[in-house]
DSSP file (Angstrom, degrees, kcal/mol; ACC not computed):
  #  RESIDUE AA STRUCTURE BP1 BP2  ACC     N-H-->O    O-->H-N    N-H-->O    O-->H-N    TCO  KAPPA ALPHA  PHI   PSI    X-CA   Y-CA   Z-CA
    1    1 A M              0   0    0      0, 0.0     2,-0.2     0, 0.0    22,-0.1   0.000 360.0 360.0 360.0 139.6   20.0   20.8   -5.3
    2    2 A T        -     0   0    0     20,-0.2    20,-2.5    19,-0.1     2,-0.5  -0.466 360.0-143.4 -74.7 140.2   19.4   18.1   -2.6
    3    3 A T  E     -A   21   0A   0     18,-0.2     2,-0.3    -2,-0.2    18,-0.2  -0.905  17.6-166.1-104.8 132.6   20.7   14.6   -3.2
    4    4 A Y  E     -A   20   0A   0     16,-3.1    16,-2.5    -2,-0.5     2,-0.5  -0.856  16.2-148.4-115.5 150.9   18.6   11.7   -1.9
    5    5 A Q  E     +A   19   0A   0     -2,-0.3    91,-1.9    86,-0.3    86,-0.3  -0.979  35.7 160.5-115.2 116.5   19.3    8.1   -1.4
    6    6 A G  E     -A   18   0A   0     12,-3.0    12,-2.8    -2,-0.5     2,-0.6  -0.646  42.0 -99.1-126.7-178.0   16.2    6.0   -2.0
    7    7 A L  E     -AB  17  89A   0     82,-2.8    82,-2.8    10,-0.2     2,-0.6  -0.936  26.0-149.6-111.9 118.1   15.1    2.5   -2.7
    8    8 A Y  E     -AB  16  88A   0      8,-3.4     8,-2.4    -2,-0.6    80,-0.2  -0.768  12.5-163.4 -86.1 121.2   14.3    1.6   -6.3
    9    9 A I  E     - B   0  87A   0     78,-3.2    78,-1.8    -2,-0.6    58,-0.1  -0.878   6.5-163.5-113.5 100.1   11.6   -1.1   -6.3
   10   10 A P        -     0   0    0      0, 0.0    56,-0.3     0, 0.0    57,-0.2  -0.283  30.6-115.2 -76.4 167.8   11.3   -2.8   -9.8
   11   11 A V  S    S+     0   0    0      1,-0.2     2,-0.4    53,-0.1    55,-0.2   0.904 104.8  24.2 -67.6 -41.7    8.3   -4.9  -10.8
   12   12 A R  S    S+     0   0    0     52,-0.1    -1,-0.2     2,-0.1    52,-0.0  -0.966 111.5  27.5-124.3 142.5   10.6   -8.0  -11.0
   13   13 A G  S    S-     0   0    0     -2,-0.4     0, 0.0    -3,-0.1     0, 0.0  -0.259  94.5 -45.5  99.0 171.5   13.8   -8.5   -9.1
   14   14 A P        -     0   0    0      0, 0.0    -2,-0.1     0, 0.0     2,-0.0  -0.357  61.9 -99.3 -77.5 155.8   15.3   -7.2   -5.9
   15   15 A P        -     0   0    0      0, 0.0     2,-0.3     0, 0.0    -6,-0.2  -0.360  38.7-150.7 -68.1 155.5   15.1   -3.5   -4.8
   16   16 A E  E     -A    8   0A   0     -8,-2.4    -8,-3.4    -2,-0.0     2,-0.5  -0.950  16.5-116.1-129.5 148.6   18.2   -1.4   -5.3
   17   17 A V  E     -A    7   0A   0     -2,-0.3     2,-0.4   -10,-0.2   -10,-0.2  -0.734  38.2-174.6 -81.4 128.2   19.7    1.6   -3.5
   18   18 A K  E     -A    6   0A   0    -12,-2.8   -12,-3.0    -2,-0.5     2,-0.5  -0.979  16.5-155.1-126.9 138.7   19.7    4.6   -5.8
   19   19 A T  E     +A    5   0A   0     -2,-0.4     2,-0.3   -14,-0.2   -14,-0.2  -0.951  28.9 158.3-110.5 132.4   21.2    8.0   -5.3
   20   20 A F  E     -A    4   0A   0    -16,-2.5   -16,-3.1    -2,-0.5     2,-0.2  -0.985  42.3-104.3-151.6 156.7   19.6   10.9   -7.3
   21   21 A N  E     -A    3   0A   0     -2,-0.3     2,-2.4   -18,-0.2   -18,-0.2  -0.573  44.6-106.6 -79.1 148.2   19.2   14.6   -7.4
   22   22 A A  S    S+     0   0    0    -20,-2.5     2,-0.4    -2,-0.2   -20,-0.2  -0.477  72.0 132.5 -78.6  75.1   15.8   15.9   -6.4
   23   23 A S     >  -     0   0    0     -2,-2.4     4,-2.3     1,-0.1     5,-0.2  -0.983  60.8-133.7-126.9 142.4   14.6   16.9   -9.8
   24   24 A F  H  > S+     0   0    0    115,-0.5     4,-2.5    -2,-0.4     5,-0.2   0.894 107.9  52.0 -57.9 -42.5   11.3   16.0  -11.4
   25   25 A D  H  > S+     0   0    0      1,-0.2     4,-2.3     2,-0.2    -1,-0.2   0.893 108.6  50.0 -64.2 -40.3   13.0   14.9  -14.6
   26   26 A K  H  > S+     0   0    0      2,-0.2     4,-2.4     1,-0.2    -1,-0.2   0.915 111.8  47.9 -65.1 -42.6   15.4   12.6  -12.8
   27   27 A I  H  X S+     0   0    0     -4,-2.3     4,-2.3     1,-0.2    -2,-0.2   0.928 112.1  49.4 -64.1 -44.3   12.6   10.9  -10.9
   28   28 A C  H  X>S+     0   0    0     -4,-2.5     5,-2.3    -5,-0.2     4,-0.7   0.879 110.2  51.9 -61.8 -37.1   10.5   10.5  -14.1
   29   29 A H  H ><5S+     0   0    0     -4,-2.3     3,-0.7     2,-0.2    -2,-0.2   0.931 110.6  47.4 -64.7 -45.0   13.6    9.0  -15.8
   30   30 A L  H 3<5S+     0   0    0     -4,-2.4    -2,-0.2     1,-0.2    -1,-0.2   0.887 117.6  42.0 -61.7 -39.3   14.0    6.5  -13.0
   31   31 A L  H 3<5S-     0   0    0     -4,-2.3    55,-0.3    -5,-0.2    -1,-0.2   0.469 106.1-128.4 -88.8  -1.7   10.4    5.6  -13.0
   32   32 A Q  T <<5 +     0   0    0     -3,-0.7     2,-0.3    -4,-0.7    -3,-0.2   0.904  65.9 126.1  54.8  45.8   10.2    5.5  -16.8
   33   33 A C      < -     0   0    0     -5,-2.3    -1,-0.2     1,-0.2    -2,-0.1  -0.802  57.8-134.7-126.2 169.9    7.2    7.8  -16.8
   34   34 A S  S    S-     0   0    0     -2,-0.3    -1,-0.2     2,-0.2    -3,-0.1   0.844  74.5 -42.0 -89.6 -91.6    6.4   11.1  -18.5
   35   35 A R  S    S+     0   0    0      1,-0.1     2,-0.7    -7,-0.0   -10,-0.0   0.189 109.5  94.2-127.7  15.3    4.8   13.7  -16.2
   36   36 A D        +     0   0    0     -8,-0.1    19,-0.8   109,-0.0    20,-0.4  -0.902  44.9 139.0-117.4 108.0    2.3   11.6  -14.3
   37   37 A W  E     -C   54   0A   0     -2,-0.7     2,-0.4    17,-0.3    17,-0.2  -0.880  36.2-135.0-140.5 172.1    3.5   10.3  -10.9
   38   38 A H  E     -C   53   0A   0     15,-2.1    15,-1.2    -2,-0.3     2,-0.5  -0.964   5.7-153.1-137.3 140.9    2.0    9.9   -7.5
   39   39 A I  E     -C   52   0A   0     -2,-0.4   110,-0.5    13,-0.2     2,-0.4  -0.968   9.0-176.6-120.2 132.4    3.2   10.6   -4.0
   40   40 A T  E     -C   51   0A   0     11,-1.1    11,-1.9    -2,-0.5     2,-0.5  -0.994   9.4-161.1-125.8 125.2    2.0    8.8   -0.9
   41   41 A I  E     -C   50   0A   0     -2,-0.4     2,-0.3   110,-0.4     9,-0.2  -0.914   8.8-164.4-110.4 130.5    3.3    9.9    2.5
   42   42 A Y  E     -C   49   0A   0      7,-1.0     2,-0.7    -2,-0.5     7,-0.5  -0.777  20.4-124.4-112.5 154.0    3.1    7.6    5.4
   43   43 A G  E     +C   48   0A   0     -2,-0.3     2,-0.4   110,-0.2     5,-0.1  -0.891  43.8 152.5 -97.6 116.0    3.4    8.2    9.2
   44   44 A L  E >   -C   47   0A   0      3,-0.8     3,-2.5    -2,-0.7     5,-0.1  -0.978  51.7 -99.0-145.4 129.2    6.1    5.9   10.6
   45   45 A R  T 3  S+     0   0    0     -2,-0.4     3,-0.1     1,-0.3    -2,-0.0  -0.187 106.3   3.5 -50.9 131.1    8.1    6.6   13.7
   46   46 A D  T 3  S+     0   0    0      1,-0.1     2,-0.3     2,-0.0    -1,-0.3   0.449 118.2  87.4  71.2   4.5   11.6    8.0   12.8
   47   47 A F  E <   -C   44   0A   0     -3,-2.5    -3,-0.8     2,-0.0     2,-0.3  -0.967  53.1-166.2-132.0 149.8   10.9    8.0    9.1
   48   48 A N  E     -C   43   0A   0     -2,-0.3    44,-1.3    -5,-0.1    45,-0.2  -0.713  33.8-175.7-129.9  79.4    9.3   10.5    6.7
   49   49 A L  E     -CD  42  91A   0     -7,-0.5    -7,-1.0    -2,-0.3     2,-0.4  -0.441  20.6-173.5 -89.6 148.7    8.6    8.3    3.7
   50   50 A A  E     -CD  41  90A   0     40,-2.6    40,-2.7    -9,-0.2     2,-0.6  -0.992  11.7-154.0-134.9 131.4    7.3    9.1    0.2
   51   51 A L  E     -CD  40  89A   0    -11,-1.9   -11,-1.1    -2,-0.4     2,-0.4  -0.931  14.3-164.9-105.9 119.0    6.6    6.4   -2.3
   52   52 A L  E     +CD  39  88A   0     36,-3.2    36,-2.4    -2,-0.6     2,-0.3  -0.878  20.5 147.8-107.5 132.9    6.8    7.7   -5.9
   53   53 A Y  E     -CD  38  87A   0    -15,-1.2   -15,-2.1    -2,-0.4     2,-0.3  -0.987  53.1 -84.4-158.1 161.7    5.4    5.7   -8.8
   54   54 A D  E     -C   37   0A   0     32,-0.8    30,-0.3    -2,-0.3   -17,-0.3  -0.541  34.2-168.9 -71.0 127.4    3.7    6.2  -12.2
   55   55 A N        +     0   0    0    -19,-0.8     2,-1.1    -2,-0.3   -18,-0.2   0.104  42.6 124.4-108.1  21.5    0.0    6.8  -11.7
   56   56 A A    >   -     0   0    0    -20,-0.4     3,-1.3     1,-0.2     5,-0.4  -0.717  36.2-175.2 -87.3 102.0   -1.1    6.4  -15.3
   57   57 A C  G >  S+     0   0    0     -2,-1.1     3,-1.2     1,-0.3    -1,-0.2   0.734  76.5  69.5 -67.9 -22.7   -3.8    3.8  -15.3
   58   58 A V  G 3  S+     0   0    0      1,-0.2    -1,-0.3     2,-0.1    -2,-0.1   0.622  84.7  70.5 -73.5 -11.2   -4.1    3.8  -19.0
   59   59 A K  G <  S-     0   0    0     -3,-1.3    -1,-0.2     2,-0.0    -2,-0.1   0.614  94.7-135.7 -81.6 -11.8   -0.6    2.2  -19.5
   60   60 A C    <   -     0   0    0     -3,-1.2    -3,-0.1    -4,-0.2    -2,-0.1   0.937  34.3-173.3  55.0  50.1   -1.7   -1.2  -18.2
   61   61 A L        -     0   0    0     -5,-0.4    -1,-0.1     1,-0.1     3,-0.1  -0.396  25.4-104.1 -72.5 150.9    1.4   -1.5  -16.0
   62   62 A P        -     0   0    0      0, 0.0    23,-3.0     0, 0.0     2,-0.1  -0.372  42.5 -92.1 -73.2 156.6    2.1   -4.7  -14.2
   63   63 A K  B     -E   84   0B   0     21,-0.2    21,-0.2     1,-0.1    23,-0.0  -0.430  28.7-140.0 -67.4 138.5    1.6   -5.0  -10.5
   64   64 A N     >  -     0   0    0     19,-3.2     4,-2.4     1,-0.2    19,-0.4  -0.869  16.8-169.1 -99.7 100.5    4.6   -4.3   -8.3
   65   65 A P  H  > S+     0   0    0      0, 0.0     4,-2.4     0, 0.0    -1,-0.2   0.872  81.4  47.0 -63.8 -39.5    4.3   -6.9   -5.6
   66   66 A L  H  > S+     0   0    0    -56,-0.3     4,-2.0   -55,-0.2     5,-0.1   0.932 114.9  45.0 -69.3 -44.5    7.0   -5.5   -3.2
   67   67 A A  H  > S+     0   0    0      2,-0.2     4,-1.7     1,-0.2    -1,-0.2   0.889 114.8  49.7 -65.6 -38.2    5.7   -1.9   -3.4
   68   68 A S  H  X S+     0   0    0     -4,-2.4     4,-2.4    15,-0.2    -2,-0.2   0.920 109.8  50.5 -65.5 -43.3    2.1   -3.2   -2.9
   69   69 A R  H  X S+     0   0    0     -4,-2.4     4,-2.8     1,-0.2    -2,-0.2   0.878 105.8  57.4 -61.8 -36.8    3.1   -5.3    0.1
   70   70 A L  H  X S+     0   0    0     -4,-2.0     4,-2.0     2,-0.2    -1,-0.2   0.919 108.5  45.3 -59.7 -44.7    4.8   -2.3    1.6
   71   71 A I  H  X S+     0   0    0     -4,-1.7     4,-2.1     2,-0.2     6,-0.3   0.924 113.1  50.1 -64.9 -44.2    1.5   -0.3    1.4
   72   72 A Y  H  X>S+     0   0    0     -4,-2.4     4,-2.0     1,-0.2     5,-0.6   0.889 110.2  51.5 -61.4 -38.7   -0.4   -3.3    2.9
   73   73 A Q  H  <5S+     0   0    0     -4,-2.8    -1,-0.2     1,-0.2    -2,-0.2   0.901 111.8  46.2 -65.3 -41.6    2.1   -3.6    5.7
   74   74 A F  H  <5S+     0   0    0     -4,-2.0    -2,-0.2     1,-0.2    -1,-0.2   0.838 121.4  36.0 -71.1 -33.0    1.9    0.1    6.6
   75   75 A T  H  <5S-     0   0    0     -4,-2.1    80,-0.3     2,-0.2    -2,-0.2   0.670  96.5-129.3 -96.6 -18.2   -1.9    0.2    6.5
   76   76 A G  T  <5S+     0   0    0     -4,-2.0     2,-0.4     1,-0.3    -3,-0.2   0.650  75.9 108.3  75.8  13.9   -2.8   -3.2    7.9
   77   77 A Q      < -     0   0    0     -5,-0.6    -1,-0.3    -6,-0.3    -2,-0.2  -0.968  46.4-175.1-125.4 139.0   -5.1   -3.7    4.9
   78   78 A D  S    S+     0   0    0     -2,-0.4    -6,-0.1     1,-0.1    -1,-0.1   0.201  74.3  77.6-115.5  16.0   -4.6   -6.0    2.0
   79   79 A N        +     0   0    0     -7,-0.1    -1,-0.1     2,-0.1     2,-0.1   0.202  68.1 111.4-108.1  15.3   -7.7   -4.9    0.0
   80   80 A L  S    S-     0   0    0     -3,-0.2    -8,-0.1     1,-0.1    -9,-0.0  -0.436  82.9 -83.2 -82.8 161.7   -6.2   -1.6   -1.3
   81   81 A S        -     0   0    0     -2,-0.1    -1,-0.1     1,-0.1    -2,-0.1  -0.401  53.5-114.2 -61.9 138.6   -5.4   -1.0   -5.0
   82   82 A P        -     0   0    0      0, 0.0     2,-0.4     0, 0.0    -1,-0.1  -0.319  25.2-105.4 -74.0 159.3   -2.0   -2.4   -5.9
   83   83 A I        -     0   0    0    -19,-0.4   -19,-3.2   -18,-0.1     2,-0.4  -0.703  38.1-150.6 -79.7 133.3    1.0   -0.3   -6.9
   84   84 A L  B     -E   63   0B   0     -2,-0.4   -30,-0.2   -30,-0.3   -21,-0.2  -0.889  48.6  -8.2-111.0 138.3    1.6   -0.6  -10.6
   85   85 A G  S    S-     0   0    0    -23,-3.0   -54,-0.0    -2,-0.4    -2,-0.0  -0.233 106.1 -13.7  80.4-167.6    4.9   -0.3  -12.4
   86   86 A L        -     0   0    0    -55,-0.3   -32,-0.8   -54,-0.0     2,-0.3  -0.305  64.2-163.7 -68.8 151.6    8.3    0.9  -11.0
   87   87 A A  E     -BD   9  53A   0    -78,-1.8   -78,-3.2   -34,-0.2     2,-0.4  -0.959  13.3-156.0-138.5 156.7    8.4    2.6   -7.6
   88   88 A L  E     -BD   8  52A   0    -36,-2.4   -36,-3.2    -2,-0.3     2,-0.5  -0.986   7.6-158.2-135.3 121.8   10.9    4.7   -5.7
   89   89 A L  E     +BD   7  51A   0    -82,-2.8   -82,-2.8    -2,-0.4     2,-0.3  -0.895  22.0 171.0-103.2 122.8   10.8    4.9   -1.9
   90   90 A V  E     - D   0  50A   0    -40,-2.7   -40,-2.6    -2,-0.5     2,-0.4  -0.887  24.4-156.4-130.2 160.1   12.5    8.0   -0.4
   91   91 A D  E     - D   0  49A   0      3,-0.4   -86,-0.3   -86,-0.3   -42,-0.2  -0.997  11.5-150.9-133.8 129.5   12.9    9.7    2.9
   92   92 A N  S    S+     0   0    0    -44,-1.3   -43,-0.1    -2,-0.4     3,-0.1   0.489  95.7  45.2 -83.2   0.9   13.7   13.4    3.1
   93   93 A R  S    S+     0   0    0    -45,-0.2     2,-0.3     1,-0.2    -1,-0.2   0.601 117.1  23.8-113.2 -16.8   15.5   13.1    6.5
   94   94 A R  S    S-     0   0    0     -3,-0.2     2,-0.7   -46,-0.1    -3,-0.4  -0.953  75.9-105.4-147.2 163.7   17.7   10.0    6.0
   95   95 A R        -     0   0    0     -2,-0.3   -89,-0.2   -91,-0.1     2,-0.1  -0.833  42.8-135.6 -92.9 113.8   19.4    7.9    3.4
   96   96 A L        -     0   0    0    -91,-1.9     2,-0.2    -2,-0.7    -5,-0.0  -0.396  22.2-169.2 -74.6 146.0   17.4    4.7    3.0
   97   97 A T     >  -     0   0    0     -2,-0.1     4,-1.7   -80,-0.1     3,-0.1  -0.744  39.9-101.7-124.0 172.6   19.2    1.3    2.9
   98   98 A L  H  > S+     0   0    0     -2,-0.2     4,-2.4     1,-0.2     5,-0.2   0.821 122.3  59.8 -65.6 -30.2   18.1   -2.2    2.1
   99   99 A N  H  > S+     0   0    0      2,-0.2     4,-2.2     1,-0.2    -1,-0.2   0.889 102.9  51.6 -64.0 -38.2   18.1   -2.9    5.8
  100  100 A D  H  > S+     0   0    0      2,-0.2     4,-2.4     1,-0.2    -2,-0.2   0.922 109.2  50.5 -60.9 -43.4   15.5   -0.2    6.2
  101  101 A F  H  X S+     0   0    0     -4,-1.7     4,-2.1     1,-0.2    -2,-0.2   0.909 109.1  50.4 -62.8 -42.5   13.4   -1.9    3.5
  102  102 A R  H  X S+     0   0    0     -4,-2.4     4,-1.9     1,-0.2    -1,-0.2   0.905 109.8  51.9 -61.0 -40.5   13.7   -5.3    5.2
  103  103 A Y  H  X S+     0   0    0     -4,-2.2     4,-1.8     1,-0.2    -2,-0.2   0.920 108.2  50.9 -61.3 -44.2   12.5   -3.6    8.4
  104  104 A F  H  < S+     0   0    0     -4,-2.4    -1,-0.2     1,-0.2    -2,-0.2   0.894 112.0  46.9 -61.4 -40.3    9.5   -2.1    6.7
  105  105 A L  H  < S+     0   0    0     -4,-2.1    -1,-0.2     1,-0.2    -2,-0.2   0.806 117.2  42.2 -73.7 -29.0    8.5   -5.4    5.2
  106  106 A K  H  < S+     0   0    0     -4,-1.9    -1,-0.2    -5,-0.2    -2,-0.2   0.670  87.9 112.4 -89.4 -18.3    8.9   -7.3    8.5
  107  107 A R     <  -     0   0    0     -4,-1.8     2,-0.2    -5,-0.2     3,-0.0  -0.312  66.5-129.6 -61.7 130.7    7.3   -4.6   10.7
  108  108 A L        -     0   0    0      1,-0.1     2,-0.3    -2,-0.1    -1,-0.1  -0.532  28.2-101.2 -78.3 147.1    3.9   -5.7   12.2
  109  109 A F        -     0   0    0     -2,-0.2     2,-0.6     1,-0.1   -35,-0.1  -0.559  36.9-160.6 -68.6 127.4    1.0   -3.4   11.8
  110  110 A D     >  -     0   0    0     -2,-0.3     4,-2.5     1,-0.2     5,-0.2  -0.887  11.8-174.3-118.9  98.5    0.6   -1.5   15.1
  111  111 A K  H  > S+     0   0    0     -2,-0.6     4,-2.1     1,-0.2    -1,-0.2   0.905  87.3  45.3 -61.3 -44.4   -3.0   -0.1   15.5
  112  112 A E  H  > S+     0   0    0      1,-0.2     4,-2.1     2,-0.2    -1,-0.2   0.909 113.3  50.4 -67.0 -41.1   -2.2    1.8   18.8
  113  113 A G  H  > S+     0   0    0      1,-0.2     4,-2.5     2,-0.2    -2,-0.2   0.887 109.6  51.0 -63.4 -38.7    1.1    3.1   17.4
  114  114 A I  H  X S+     0   0    0     -4,-2.5     4,-2.9     2,-0.2    -1,-0.2   0.911 107.9  52.3 -64.4 -42.5   -0.7    4.3   14.3
  115  115 A A  H  X S+     0   0    0     -4,-2.1     4,-2.1     1,-0.2    -2,-0.2   0.910 111.3  47.3 -60.5 -41.7   -3.3    6.1   16.4
  116  116 A E  H  X S+     0   0    0     -4,-2.1     4,-2.2     1,-0.2    -1,-0.2   0.916 112.6  49.3 -64.6 -43.0   -0.5    7.9   18.3
  117  117 A L  H  X S+     0   0    0     -4,-2.5     4,-2.9     2,-0.2    -2,-0.2   0.895 108.5  53.2 -63.8 -39.9    1.3    8.8   15.1
  118  118 A V  H  X S+     0   0    0     -4,-2.9     4,-2.3     2,-0.2    -1,-0.2   0.934 110.3  46.6 -61.6 -46.0   -1.9   10.2   13.5
  119  119 A S  H  X S+     0   0    0     -4,-2.1     4,-1.6     1,-0.2    -1,-0.2   0.896 114.2  48.2 -64.4 -37.8   -2.5   12.5   16.5
  120  120 A R  H  X S+     0   0    0     -4,-2.2     4,-1.7     1,-0.2    -2,-0.2   0.892 111.2  50.6 -68.0 -38.5    1.1   13.6   16.5
  121  121 A H  H  < S+     0   0    0     -4,-2.9    -2,-0.2     2,-0.2     7,-0.2   0.856 106.0  55.2 -68.2 -34.5    1.0   14.2   12.7
  122  122 A I  H >< S+     0   0    0     -4,-2.3     3,-1.1     1,-0.2     4,-0.2   0.916 108.9  48.3 -62.6 -41.1   -2.2   16.3   13.1
  123  123 A E  H 3< S+     0   0    0     -4,-1.6     3,-0.3     1,-0.2    -1,-0.2   0.858 118.8  39.6 -65.4 -34.6   -0.3   18.4   15.6
  124  124 A N  T 3X S+     0   0    0     -4,-1.7     4,-2.3     1,-0.2    -1,-0.2   0.141  79.8 114.8-101.5  19.8    2.7   18.7   13.2
  125  125 A S  H <> S+     0   0    0     -3,-1.1     4,-2.7     1,-0.2     5,-0.2   0.856  73.9  54.6 -63.0 -35.3    0.7   19.1   10.0
  126  126 A D  H  > S+     0   0    0     -3,-0.3     4,-2.1    -4,-0.2    -1,-0.2   0.920 109.9  47.3 -63.1 -41.8    1.9   22.6    9.3
  127  127 A K  H  > S+     0   0    0      2,-0.2     4,-2.2     1,-0.2    -2,-0.2   0.916 112.1  50.2 -64.4 -42.9    5.5   21.5    9.5
  128  128 A K  H  X S+     0   0    0     -4,-2.3     4,-2.6     1,-0.2    -2,-0.2   0.914 109.8  50.4 -61.5 -43.6    4.8   18.5    7.2
  129  129 A M  H  X S+     0   0    0     -4,-2.7     4,-2.7     1,-0.2    -1,-0.2   0.886 109.7  50.0 -65.1 -37.7    3.1   20.8    4.7
  130  130 A S  H  X S+     0   0    0     -4,-2.1     4,-2.2     2,-0.2    -1,-0.2   0.885 110.9  50.1 -68.2 -35.9    6.0   23.2    4.7
  131  131 A E  H  X S+     0   0    0     -4,-2.2     4,-2.2     2,-0.2    -2,-0.2   0.909 112.1  48.0 -64.7 -41.1    8.4   20.2    4.2
  132  132 A L  H  X S+     0   0    0     -4,-2.6     4,-2.5     2,-0.2    -2,-0.2   0.910 110.8  50.4 -65.9 -42.0    6.3   19.0    1.3
  133  133 A K  H  X S+     0   0    0     -4,-2.7     4,-2.4     1,-0.2    -1,-0.2   0.896 110.0  51.0 -62.1 -39.2    6.2   22.5   -0.3
  134  134 A K  H  X S+     0   0    0     -4,-2.2     4,-2.4     2,-0.2    -2,-0.2   0.911 108.8  51.4 -63.4 -41.9   10.0   22.6    0.0
  135  135 A F  H  X S+     0   0    0     -4,-2.2     4,-1.4     1,-0.2    -2,-0.2   0.919 111.2  47.5 -60.7 -44.5   10.2   19.2   -1.7
  136  136 A Y  H  <>S+     0   0    0     -4,-2.5     5,-2.7     1,-0.2    -1,-0.2   0.885 109.6  53.6 -63.7 -38.4    8.0   20.5   -4.5
  137  137 A M  H ><5S+     0   0    0     -4,-2.4     3,-1.6     1,-0.2    -2,-0.2   0.906 105.8  53.1 -62.9 -40.8   10.1   23.7   -4.7
  138  138 A E  H 3<5S+     0   0    0     -4,-2.4    -1,-0.2     1,-0.3    -2,-0.2   0.827 109.2  49.5 -62.9 -30.4   13.2   21.5   -5.1
  139  139 A L  T 3<5S-     0   0    0     -4,-1.4  -115,-0.5    -5,-0.2    -1,-0.3   0.419 117.0-119.1 -86.0   1.7   11.5   19.8   -8.0
  140  140 A H  T < 5 +     0   0    0     -3,-1.6     2,-0.5     1,-0.2    -3,-0.2   0.871  67.1 140.9  61.1  40.2   10.6   23.2   -9.5
  141  141 A I      < -     0   0    0     -5,-2.7    -1,-0.2     1,-0.2    -2,-0.2  -0.962  35.3-169.9-113.2 118.9    6.9   22.5   -9.2
  142  142 A K  S    S+     0   0    0     -2,-0.5    -1,-0.2     1,-0.2    -5,-0.1   0.899  78.3  23.4 -75.2 -40.3    4.8   25.5   -8.2
  143  143 A N  S    S-     0   0    0     -7,-0.1    -1,-0.2    -6,-0.0     3,-0.1  -0.965  93.8-102.9-124.9 142.6    1.6   23.5   -7.7
  144  144 A P        -     0   0    0      0, 0.0    -2,-0.0     0, 0.0   -11,-0.0  -0.301  50.8 -92.2 -58.8 146.4    1.3   19.7   -6.9
  145  145 A P    >   -     0   0    0      0, 0.0     3,-2.0     0, 0.0  -109,-0.0  -0.267  35.7-115.8 -56.4 149.1    0.3   17.7   -9.9
  146  146 A S  T 3  S+     0   0    0      1,-0.3     0, 0.0    -3,-0.1     0, 0.0   0.762 113.7  55.5 -63.2 -24.8   -3.5   17.2  -10.1
  147  147 A G  T 3  S+     0   0    0   -110,-0.1     2,-0.3     2,-0.0    -1,-0.3   0.408  80.8 118.4 -87.5   3.2   -3.2   13.5   -9.6
  148  148 A T    <   -     0   0    0     -3,-2.0     2,-0.4  -110,-0.1  -110,-0.1  -0.538  41.6-172.6 -78.0 130.9   -1.2   13.8   -6.4
  149  149 A I        -     0   0    0   -110,-0.5     2,-0.6    -2,-0.3  -110,-0.2  -0.985   9.1-156.1-120.6 131.8   -2.7   12.3   -3.3
  150  150 A I        -     0   0    0     -2,-0.4     2,-0.4  -110,-0.1  -110,-0.1  -0.935  14.0-175.6-110.0 117.5   -1.2   12.8    0.1
  151  151 A R        -     0   0    0     -2,-0.6     2,-0.4  -112,-0.1  -110,-0.4  -0.924   2.7-177.6-113.5 136.3   -2.0   10.2    2.7
  152  152 A T        -     0   0    0     -2,-0.4  -110,-0.2     2,-0.2     2,-0.1  -0.985  50.9 -16.0-129.7 145.2   -1.0   10.3    6.3
  153  153 A G  S    S-     0   0    0     -2,-0.4  -110,-0.2     2,-0.0     2,-0.2  -0.367 104.7 -15.8  72.2-141.6   -1.5    7.8    9.1
  154  154 A T              0   0    0    -40,-0.2    -2,-0.2    -2,-0.1   -79,-0.1  -0.537 360.0 360.0-102.3 164.9   -4.1    5.1    8.8
  155  155 A Y              0   0    0    -80,-0.3    -1,-0.1    -2,-0.2   -80,-0.1   0.373 360.0 360.0-110.0 360.0   -7.1    4.7    6.4
């Protein structure tokens, strides 16, 4: 089983580096959720990020300001729905550090760079889908959860 190093983003307090096995149960344990979680994949040069968080709206979870800011920073929009509850940021190609997180938060939104990334991601979409399928296979999930949304590039 693959071991990942990701960034655990609590609702309150600083983010922490966490190392975990790629198992659905372990991720659910870290996020304190049952079987409902959400994956968002972003296009960012040199990174292949996934933000995992509990997607159960009925729980009335508190807003996660750091995880929400991260989404706003990547999209250049601050009018999107906030991330609620605990979050986990992972990359399937590298071990994320707190310095990476600081870089993500300080990074300016680059419209031209995003357009280039989107076109590059469209060309590599088959490869991305096979990587995502492999990730699901490692989690022993045959089909993605019905609540899963995969976003790439800009909105």
